[in-house]
C-alpha positions as CSV (number, residue, x, y, z in Angstrom):
1,X,0.0,0.0,0.0
2,X,2.8,2.4,0.9
3,X,4.4,1.9,-2.5
4,X,1.2,2.8,-4.2
5,X,1.0,6.0,-2.2
6,X,4.5,7.0,-3.4
7,X,3.3,6.4,-7.0
8,X,0.1,8.5,-6.3
9,X,2.3,11.4,-5.0
10,X,4.6,11.2,-7.9
11,X,1.8,11.1,-10.4
12,X,0.3,14.2,-8.7
13,X,3.4,16.2,-9.5
14,X,3.6,14.8,-13.1
15,X,0.0,15.9,-13.8
16,X,0.3,19.1,-11.7
17,X,-2.4,18.0,-9.3
18,X,-0.5,19.2,-6.3
19,X,-1.5,20.5,-2.9
20,X,-0.4,24.1,-3.0
21,X,0.2,24.5,0.7
22,X,2.1,21.3,0.9
23,X,4.2,22.3,-2.1
24,X,5.1,25.6,-0.4
25,X,6.2,23.7,2.7
26,X,8.3,21.4,0.5
27,X,9.9,24.5,-1.2
28,X,10.6,25.9,2.2
29,X,12.3,22.7,3.4
30,X,14.3,22.5,0.1
31,X,15.5,26.1,0.3
32,X,13.7,27.1,-2.9
33,X,15.4,24.3,-4.9
34,X,12.5,23.0,-7.1
35,X,14.2,19.7,-8.0
36,X,14.8,18.9,-4.3
37,X,11.4,20.2,-3.4
38,X,9.8,17.7,-5.7
39,X,11.2,14.8,-3.6
40,X,10.4,16.5,-0.3
41,X,6.9,17.0,-1.5
42,X,6.5,13.3,-2.2
43,X,7.7,12.4,1.3
44,X,5.3,15.0,2.8
45,X,2.4,13.9,0.7
46,X,2.9,10.2,1.5
47,X,3.2,11.1,5.2
48,X,0.0,13.1,5.0
49,X,-1.9,10.2,3.4
50,X,-0.6,7.8,6.0
51,X,-1.7,10.0,8.9
52,X,-5.2,10.8,7.4
53,X,-7.3,7.6,6.8
54,X,-10.0,9.5,5.0
55,X,-7.5,11.0,2.6
56,X,-5.8,7.7,2.1
57,X,-9.2,6.1,1.2
58,X,-9.9,8.9,-1.3
59,X,-6.7,8.3,-3.2
60,X,-6.7,4.5,-3.0
61,X,-8.5,4.4,-6.3
62,X,-6.2,6.7,-8.1
63,X,-4.0,3.8,-9.1
64,X,-5.5,0.9,-11.0
65,X,-4.0,-2.3,-12.2
66,X,-5.7,-4.4,-14.9
67,X,-5.8,-8.0,-13.7
68,X,-5.9,-9.8,-17.1
69,X,-6.1,-9.3,-20.8
70,X,-8.8,-11.8,-21.7
71,X,-11.2,-8.9,-22.3
72,X,-8.7,-7.4,-24.8
73,X,-8.7,-10.7,-26.8
74,X,-12.5,-10.7,-26.8
75,X,-12.4,-7.1,-28.0
76,X,-10.4,-8.1,-31.1
77,X,-12.4,-11.2,-31.6
78,X,-15.6,-9.1,-31.6
79,X,-14.1,-6.7,-34.1
80,X,-13.0,-9.5,-36.4
81,X,-16.3,-11.3,-36.1
82,X,-18.1,-8.0,-36.9
83,X,-15.9,-7.5,-40.0
84,X,-16.5,-11.2,-41.1
85,X,-20.3,-10.7,-40.8
86,X,-20.1,-7.5,-42.9
87,X,-17.8,-9.1,-45.5
88,X,-20.2,-12.1,-45.8
89,X,-23.2,-9.7,-46.1
90,X,-21.4,-7.7,-48.8
91,X,-20.1,-10.6,-50.9
92,X,-22.7,-13.3,-50.6
93,X,-25.1,-13.9,-53.5
94,X,-28.2,-15.1,-51.8
95,X,-29.7,-16.6,-54.9
96,X,-26.8,-18.9,-55.8
97,X,-25.2,-18.9,-52.3
98,X,-21.8,-18.1,-53.7
99,X,-19.3,-15.4,-52.6
100,X,-18.0,-12.6,-54.8
101,X,-15.3,-10.8,-52.7
102,X,-14.7,-8.3,-55.5
103,X,-17.8,-6.5,-54.2
104,X,-15.7,-5.4,-51.3
105,X,-14.1,-2.8,-53.5
106,X,-17.4,-1.0,-53.7
107,X,-16.9,0.0,-50.0
108,X,-13.4,1.5,-50.5
109,X,-13.4,5.3,-51.0
110,X,-10.3,7.3,-50.0
111,X,-12.0,10.7,-50.0
112,X,-14.7,9.5,-47.7
113,X,-12.2,7.9,-45.3
114,X,-10.1,11.2,-45.2
115,X,-13.3,13.1,-44.4
116,X,-14.0,11.0,-41.4
117,X,-10.9,9.6,-39.7
118,X,-8.3,12.5,-39.6
119,X,-11.0,15.0,-38.4
120,X,-12.1,12.6,-35.6
121,X,-8.5,12.1,-34.5
122,X,-7.7,15.8,-34.5
123,X,-10.8,16.6,-32.5
124,X,-10.0,13.9,-30.0
125,X,-6.5,15.3,-29.5
126,X,-7.8,18.9,-29.2
127,X,-10.4,17.8,-26.6
128,X,-7.7,16.1,-24.5
129,X,-4.0,15.8,-25.4
130,X,-1.5,14.0,-27.6
131,X,-0.6,11.9,-24.6
132,X,-4.2,10.8,-24.1
133,X,-4.5,9.9,-27.7
134,X,-1.3,7.9,-27.6
135,X,-2.7,6.0,-24.6
136,X,-6.0,5.1,-26.2
137,X,-5.1,1.7,-27.5
138,X,-2.6,0.6,-24.7
139,X,-5.2,1.5,-22.1
140,X,-8.1,-0.2,-23.9
141,X,-6.0,-3.4,-24.4
142,X,-5.0,-3.5,-20.7
143,X,-1.3,-3.2,-21.4
144,X,-0.6,-0.2,-19.1
145,X,1.1,-1.2,-15.9
146,X,-0.1,1.8,-13.8
147,X,-3.0,4.0,-14.6
148,X,-4.3,7.0,-12.7
149,X,-8.0,7.7,-12.6
150,X,-7.6,11.1,-14.2
151,X,-5.5,9.6,-17.0
152,X,-8.1,6.9,-17.7
153,X,-10.8,9.5,-17.7
154,X,-8.9,11.6,-20.2
155,X,-8.4,8.5,-22.5
156,X,-12.1,7.6,-22.2
157,X,-13.0,11.2,-23.1
158,X,-10.7,11.1,-26.1
159,X,-12.2,7.9,-27.4
160,X,-15.7,9.2,-26.9
161,X,-14.9,12.5,-28.8
162,X,-13.3,10.6,-31.7
163,X,-16.3,8.2,-31.9
164,X,-18.9,11.0,-31.8
165,X,-17.0,13.2,-34.3
166,X,-16.6,10.1,-36.7
167,X,-20.4,9.7,-36.7
168,X,-21.0,13.4,-37.1
169,X,-18.5,13.7,-40.0
170,X,-20.1,10.6,-41.6
171,X,-23.5,12.4,-41.5
172,X,-22.1,15.7,-42.8
173,X,-20.1,14.0,-45.6
174,X,-23.3,12.1,-46.7
175,X,-25.2,15.4,-46.7
176,X,-22.5,17.2,-48.7
177,X,-22.3,14.4,-51.3
178,X,-26.0,14.2,-51.6
179,X,-26.3,17.9,-52.2
180,X,-23.6,17.8,-54.9
181,X,-25.4,14.8,-56.4
182,X,-28.7,16.6,-56.6
183,X,-27.1,19.7,-58.1
184,X,-25.7,17.6,-61.0
185,X,-28.5,15.1,-61.3
186,X,-29.4,16.5,-64.8
187,X,-26.0,15.4,-66.1
188,X,-25.8,12.1,-64.4
189,X,-27.0,9.1,-66.4
190,X,-26.1,6.2,-64.1
191,X,-27.1,7.4,-60.6
192,X,-26.5,4.1,-58.8
193,X,-22.7,4.4,-58.3
194,X,-23.0,8.0,-57.2
195,X,-25.6,7.1,-54.5
196,X,-23.4,4.3,-53.2
197,X,-20.5,6.7,-52.8
198,X,-22.8,9.1,-50.9
199,X,-23.6,6.4,-48.4
200,X,-20.0,5.2,-47.9
201,X,-19.0,8.2,-45.7
202,X,-21.8,7.5,-43.3
203,X,-20.8,3.8,-43.2
204,X,-17.2,4.8,-42.3
205,X,-18.5,7.1,-39.6
206,X,-20.7,4.4,-38.0
207,X,-17.8,1.9,-38.2
208,X,-15.3,4.1,-36.4
209,X,-17.9,5.1,-33.9
210,X,-18.4,1.5,-33.0
211,X,-14.7,0.9,-32.6
212,X,-14.2,3.9,-30.4
213,X,-17.3,3.0,-28.3
214,X,-16.0,-0.5,-27.6
215,X,-12.6,0.8,-26.7
216,X,-14.1,3.5,-24.4
217,X,-16.2,1.0,-22.6
218,X,-13.2,-1.3,-22.2
219,X,-11.2,1.6,-20.6
220,X,-14.1,2.4,-18.3
221,X,-14.5,-1.2,-17.2
222,X,-10.8,-1.7,-16.5
223,X,-10.0,1.6,-14.7
224,X,-13.1,3.6,-13.8
225,X,-15.8,1.3,-12.7
């Protein structure tokens, strides 16, 4: 338990969640030397938590350790199963019960992907930080050794923002493409392919929203619940 309290105190300094009065006391003991005051602060903070049971209880959940990674395996199995179902639905000819995997190319559209994914990532970073974005997948897969509650909350928020923005950009992209299609309908002879491209952006948005939602719930289950 004492080792975890040292980790909590160290993480407090890293994330600038320090007790101001205790920091001033540490600076006083260190003679104004900030580097030395950092270690004095850790000692004072640990001593404070050891002497105050209520404070010790409040910070006992600040450090979480995932116990296993079976959920991470199930996460990837679920994603692969989902992709397999989608691939089967796309390529299966229900009349002859044969597969035509070339139909999968109908769902590949680089402009639609660029409209959804980069925007979602940038909004996720702007809502949290580069660090939180970088931790999204290590946290969701349960590979992080020590995780603070505030760090896990930031990662979950980053995943939620990315998922929500993916869906929103999918809807916006579909509206934009539909408007352009309607504006040029008089000159379009074969409308089918153009309608399919219009729907692809929304499909990408829904897909990335699903991935981000599963990862967010994984983080919440491991570290916050």
